[in-house]
VEXTOR-464270 format. One record per residue (C-alpha): x, y, z; residue in three letters. Coordinates in Angstrom, 1 decimal, decimal comma. Example, Ala and Ser with C-alpha at 12.3 -4.5 7.8 and 13.67 -1.06 7.14 Angstrom:
X;Y;Z;residuo
12,3;-4,5;7,8;ALA
13,7;-1,1;7,1;SER
This chain:
X;Y;Z;residuo
1,2;8,8;5,1;MET
-1,9;6,6;5,4;ARG
-1,0;3,2;3,8;SER
-2,7;0,5;5,7;ASP
-4,4;-2,3;3,8;ILE
-7,9;-1,2;4,6;GLN
-7,3;2,4;3,4;PHE
-5,7;1,1;0,2;LYS
-8,6;-1,2;-0,5;LEU
-11,1;1,6;0,2;LEU
-9,3;3,8;-2,4;VAL
-9,1;1,0;-5,0;VAL
-12,7;0,1;-4,6;GLU
-13,7;3,8;-4,9;ASP
-11,8;4,0;-8,2;TYR
-13,1;0,7;-9,5;LEU
-16,8;1,3;-8,7;THR
-17,0;4,9;-9,8;GLY
-16,7;6,7;-13,1;GLN
-14,0;9,1;-11,9;GLN
-10,4;9,0;-12,9;GLY
-7,3;8,7;-10,7;TYR
-7,0;12,5;-10,0;LYS
-10,6;12,8;-8,7;ILE
-10,3;9,7;-6,5;VAL
-6,9;10,9;-5,2;ALA
-8,2;14,4;-4,3;SER
-11,2;12,8;-2,5;ARG
-8,8;10,8;-0,3;HIS
-6,1;13,4;-0,1;ASP
-3,4;11,4;-1,7;ILE
-1,4;11,7;-5,0;ARG
-3,0;10,3;-8,2;TRP
0,1;8,3;-8,9;GLU
-0,4;6,4;-5,7;THR
-4,0;5,6;-6,7;VAL
-2,7;4,3;-10,0;ARG
0,0;2,2;-8,4;LYS
-2,5;0,6;-5,9;TRP
-5,0;-0,1;-8,7;VAL
-2,4;-1,8;-10,8;ARG
-1,1;-3,8;-7,9;ALA
-4,7;-4,9;-7,1;TYR
-5,3;-5,9;-10,7;HIS
-2,1;-7,9;-10,7;ALA
-2,3;-9,7;-7,4;ARG
-5,6;-8,9;-5,8;GLY
-5,7;-7,9;-2,1;LYS
-2,3;-9,4;-1,6;ALA
-0,9;-6,8;-4,0;GLY
-1,8;-4,1;-1,6;LEU
0,3;-5,6;1,3;GLN
3,8;-4,5;2,1;ARG
6,4;-6,5;0,3;LYS
8,7;-6,5;3,3;TYR
8,5;-6,1;7,0;GLU
10,8;-4,1;9,2;ARG
12,9;-6,1;11,7;TYR
12,7;-5,0;15,3;SER
15,8;-3,6;17,0;ALA
16,0;-6,6;19,3;ALA
16,0;-9,0;16,3;PHE
18,7;-7,1;14,5;ARG
20,8;-7,0;17,6;GLN
20,5;-10,8;18,1;SER
21,6;-11,3;14,5;VAL
24,6;-9,2;14,9;VAL
25,5;-11,0;18,2;GLN
25,3;-14,4;16,4;ARG
27,5;-13,2;13,6;MET
30,3;-12,0;16,0;CYS
């Protein structure tokens, strides 16, 4: 699924600048309308920062180093 910040911002701006609803914008970008609604709400609440991931995945090397330190 496409979910990088630039794509999210493009979809949100498309919704905010147009007169179309969630479903039309979603079909134009080939995503679910619920996703458009979620991104628009996040953008209204926190701006561009609301579209960023809330967490990052740790690399396998980092996870392994943590386990080694714990043992």
